[in-house]
C-alpha positions as CSV (number, residue, x, y, z in Angstrom):
1,M,-33.2,51.2,39.0
2,T,-29.9,49.5,39.5
3,E,-26.8,49.8,37.5
4,S,-24.7,46.8,36.4
5,Q,-21.2,47.0,35.3
6,V,-19.5,44.8,32.7
7,Q,-15.8,44.4,32.9
8,V,-14.0,43.2,29.8
9,S,-10.5,42.0,30.2
10,L,-8.2,41.5,27.2
11,V,-5.6,38.8,27.7
12,A,-2.5,38.8,25.5
13,I,-1.6,35.3,24.5
14,E,2.1,34.8,24.7
15,T,3.7,32.0,22.6
16,W,7.2,30.6,23.2
17,T,8.5,28.2,20.6
18,M,11.6,26.1,20.3
19,S,12.4,24.3,17.1
20,G,15.3,22.1,16.0
21,C,16.4,21.2,12.5
22,C,19.0,18.9,10.9
23,T,20.2,20.0,7.5
24,Y,22.2,17.4,5.6
25,T,24.8,18.6,3.1
26,D,25.7,15.3,1.4
27,S,23.7,12.5,-0.3
28,E,24.8,9.9,2.3
29,Q,23.3,12.1,5.1
30,T,26.5,11.9,7.2
31,T,27.4,15.6,7.2
32,F,24.8,17.9,8.7
33,E,24.2,21.2,10.3
34,Y,22.1,21.3,13.5
35,E,20.2,24.4,14.4
36,I,17.9,25.5,17.3
37,R,15.7,28.5,17.2
38,Y,13.8,30.2,20.1
39,T,11.0,32.5,19.2
40,Y,8.6,34.6,21.3
41,N,5.3,35.6,19.6
42,K,7.0,34.8,16.2
43,N,10.0,37.0,16.9
44,L,13.4,35.3,16.8
45,L,15.1,35.6,20.2
46,M,18.2,33.4,19.9
47,Q,19.6,30.7,17.7
48,Y,22.2,27.9,18.0
49,N,24.2,26.7,15.0
50,S,26.4,23.7,15.1
51,T,28.7,24.9,12.3
52,Q,29.5,28.1,14.3
53,G,29.3,26.1,17.5
54,N,27.6,28.8,19.6
55,W,24.4,30.7,20.4
56,K,23.5,34.1,18.9
57,G,21.0,36.5,20.3
58,F,18.7,38.8,18.3
59,T,17.0,40.7,21.2
60,E,18.3,42.1,24.5
61,F,16.9,39.0,26.3
62,G,18.3,36.7,23.6
63,V,21.8,38.3,23.6
64,D,21.9,38.0,27.4
65,R,20.9,34.3,27.3
66,A,23.1,33.5,24.4
67,R,26.1,34.9,26.3
68,M,25.3,32.8,29.4
69,Y,24.8,29.5,27.3
70,N,28.1,30.1,25.4
71,V,30.2,30.0,28.5
72,D,28.3,27.0,30.0
73,P,30.2,23.7,29.3
74,E,27.1,21.7,30.2
75,D,25.1,23.4,27.4
76,A,27.8,22.4,24.9
77,K,27.6,18.7,26.0
78,L,23.8,18.8,25.8
79,R,23.9,20.2,22.2
80,K,26.3,17.3,21.2
81,I,23.9,14.8,22.6
82,E,21.0,16.4,20.8
83,Q,22.9,16.2,17.5
84,M,23.7,12.6,17.9
85,I,20.2,11.5,18.8
86,L,18.3,13.8,16.4
87,C,20.6,14.0,13.4
88,S,22.9,10.9,13.4
89,E,20.8,8.2,15.0
90,G,17.5,9.7,13.7
91,V,18.6,9.3,10.1
92,K,19.8,5.8,10.6
93,L,16.4,4.8,12.1
94,A,14.7,6.4,9.1
95,K,16.9,4.4,6.7
96,D,16.2,1.2,8.6
97,I,12.4,1.8,8.4
98,S,12.6,2.6,4.6
99,K,14.2,-0.8,4.1
100,L,11.1,-2.5,5.4
101,S,9.1,-1.4,2.4
102,V,7.5,-4.4,0.7
103,Y,5.7,-4.4,-2.6
104,P,2.1,-5.9,-2.5
105,S,1.1,-9.2,-4.0
106,A,-2.3,-9.0,-5.8
107,H,-4.8,-11.8,-6.4
108,Y,-8.0,-11.8,-8.5
109,T,-11.0,-13.9,-7.8
110,V,-14.4,-14.4,-9.3
111,V,-16.5,-14.7,-6.1
112,K,-19.8,-15.3,-7.9
113,Q,-20.6,-15.9,-11.5
114,S,-23.4,-13.8,-13.1
115,S,-26.9,-15.2,-13.6
116,H,-30.1,-14.1,-15.2
117,T,-31.0,-12.4,-11.9
118,E,-27.7,-11.5,-10.2
119,P,-24.5,-9.7,-11.4
120,A,-21.1,-11.2,-11.1
121,L,-19.0,-10.4,-8.0
122,L,-15.3,-9.9,-8.6
123,L,-12.7,-9.6,-5.8
124,C,-9.3,-8.0,-6.0
125,S,-7.0,-8.4,-3.0
126,A,-3.5,-6.9,-2.2
127,Y,-1.5,-8.6,0.5
128,N,1.6,-8.2,2.6
129,F,2.7,-4.6,1.7
130,Y,4.3,-1.8,3.6
131,P,3.9,1.1,4.1
132,Q,0.1,1.1,4.3
133,E,-0.6,3.8,1.7
134,I,-2.0,2.1,-1.4
135,Q,-4.4,2.8,-4.2
136,M,-6.6,0.1,-5.8
137,T,-8.6,0.9,-9.0
138,W,-11.0,-1.2,-11.1
139,L,-10.8,-0.7,-14.9
140,L,-13.2,-1.8,-17.6
141,N,-11.6,-1.9,-21.0
142,G,-8.9,0.6,-19.7
143,Q,-11.5,3.0,-18.1
144,E,-11.9,3.6,-14.5
145,V,-15.0,2.0,-12.9
146,T,-16.4,3.9,-9.8
147,S,-20.0,2.6,-9.5
148,A,-20.8,-0.7,-7.7
149,V,-17.3,-0.8,-6.2
150,T,-16.9,-1.4,-2.5
151,S,-13.6,-1.7,-0.6
152,T,-12.5,-2.7,2.9
153,D,-10.3,-0.5,5.0
154,I,-6.6,-1.1,5.0
155,L,-6.2,-4.0,7.4
156,Y,-3.2,-4.6,9.6
157,N,-1.9,-8.2,9.5
158,G,-0.3,-8.0,12.9
159,N,3.2,-8.6,11.4
160,L,4.0,-5.1,10.2
161,Y,2.3,-5.7,6.8
162,Y,-1.1,-4.7,5.5
163,Q,-3.8,-6.0,3.2
164,I,-6.9,-4.6,1.4
165,H,-9.8,-6.0,-0.6
166,S,-12.0,-4.4,-3.3
167,Y,-15.2,-5.8,-4.7
168,L,-16.9,-5.1,-8.0
169,E,-20.5,-6.1,-9.1
170,H,-21.0,-6.1,-12.8
171,R,-23.0,-8.0,-15.5
172,P,-20.1,-8.9,-17.9
173,K,-20.5,-8.7,-21.7
174,P,-18.6,-10.7,-24.3
175,G,-15.3,-9.1,-25.2
176,E,-15.1,-7.0,-22.0
177,E,-11.8,-6.9,-20.1
178,F,-11.6,-6.2,-16.4
179,S,-8.5,-5.0,-14.7
180,C,-7.6,-4.5,-11.1
181,M,-4.8,-1.8,-10.8
182,V,-2.7,-1.6,-7.6
183,E,-0.5,1.4,-7.1
184,H,2.1,1.5,-4.3
185,V,5.2,3.4,-3.5
186,T,7.3,0.2,-3.9
187,L,6.1,-0.4,-7.4
188,R,7.8,1.4,-10.4
189,D,4.7,0.7,-12.5
190,P,1.1,-0.1,-11.4
191,L,0.4,-3.8,-10.9
192,L,-2.4,-5.1,-13.1
193,K,-4.5,-8.2,-12.7
194,I,-6.6,-8.8,-15.8
195,W,-9.8,-10.9,-16.2
196,E,-11.0,-11.2,-19.8
197,L,-14.5,-12.4,-20.7
198,H,-14.0,-14.2,-23.9
199,P,-16.8,-14.0,-26.5
200,P,-18.8,-17.2,-27.0
201,L,-17.8,-19.5,-29.9
202,P,-19.9,-19.2,-33.1
203,W,-22.6,-21.8,-33.6
204,S,-20.7,-23.6,-36.3
205,E,-17.6,-24.0,-33.9
206,R,-19.8,-25.3,-31.1
207,V,-21.4,-27.9,-33.5
208,K,-18.0,-29.1,-34.5
209,I,-16.9,-29.5,-30.8
210,A,-20.2,-31.3,-30.0
211,V,-19.8,-33.7,-33.0
212,G,-16.2,-34.3,-32.2
213,T,-17.0,-35.0,-28.5
214,F,-19.8,-37.4,-29.6
215,F,-17.5,-39.5,-31.9
216,L,-14.8,-39.5,-29.3
217,A,-17.2,-41.0,-26.8
218,V,-18.4,-43.6,-29.3
219,G,-14.8,-44.5,-30.1
220,L,-13.9,-44.9,-26.4
221,T,-17.1,-47.0,-25.8
222,A,-16.1,-49.3,-28.8
223,L,-12.5,-49.6,-27.5
224,I,-13.6,-50.5,-24.0
225,T,-16.2,-53.1,-25.4
226,G,-13.6,-54.7,-27.6
227,F,-11.1,-54.9,-24.8
228,I,-13.7,-56.6,-22.5
229,K,-14.6,-59.2,-25.3
230,H,-11.0,-59.9,-25.8
231,K,-10.4,-60.6,-22.2
232,K,-13.5,-62.9,-22.1
233,A,-12.2,-64.8,-25.2
234,Q,-8.8,-65.3,-23.5
235,A,-10.6,-66.7,-20.4
236,V,-12.6,-69.2,-22.5
237,I,-9.5,-70.4,-24.3
238,L,-7.7,-70.8,-21.1
239,I,-10.6,-72.9,-19.6
240,K,-10.7,-75.2,-22.6
241,T,-7.0,-75.7,-22.6
242,N,-7.1,-76.8,-19.0
């Protein structure tokens, strides 16, 4: 009989973390406080604050390091560079990107009319918007439609802007109103594209239109015939005169 030994080793996971933060104190984001925090296993070791202009230690190790950094002129230069890149230039870049926001243009298309065997296919498209987050919803008489709806992924145009397309299959009934609602961060109110299926005309109205169309056609025929006869008569008179 042999004995086997199993050794279990417990390894402590040590975590060092450095985080930086820019806190702006005015609406124009020109005045700020820059802060750096060093932690070890979630315990704060030392902290730099741009308002105070120095490091402060919170443990024996942190106090020793803070004292060393505070007398180092190169560390002070490095902190200034960090503030300029992260806080000053960073907010300018964020503002420039925010100016690129463009509201979408929406288009509504009936891809296929309904028939006795097939439902209608409606298409709603949103083009040239930025940023890419967008919400597109189909509404039937003001109520959201979720069945028979398929949408493409948000597609990148290649010129910073995006597009998306959504399809709805439905057998429309007289009096129904379909809406495609587009919601985007650049829009104060949702953008609605409406397609209304008008009810058919009553039989009496259709008869009136048919009769009116018939007499219009008869009148045009008589007018054209009279014009041709008139031209022929003029030609005969001209020949006799000659």
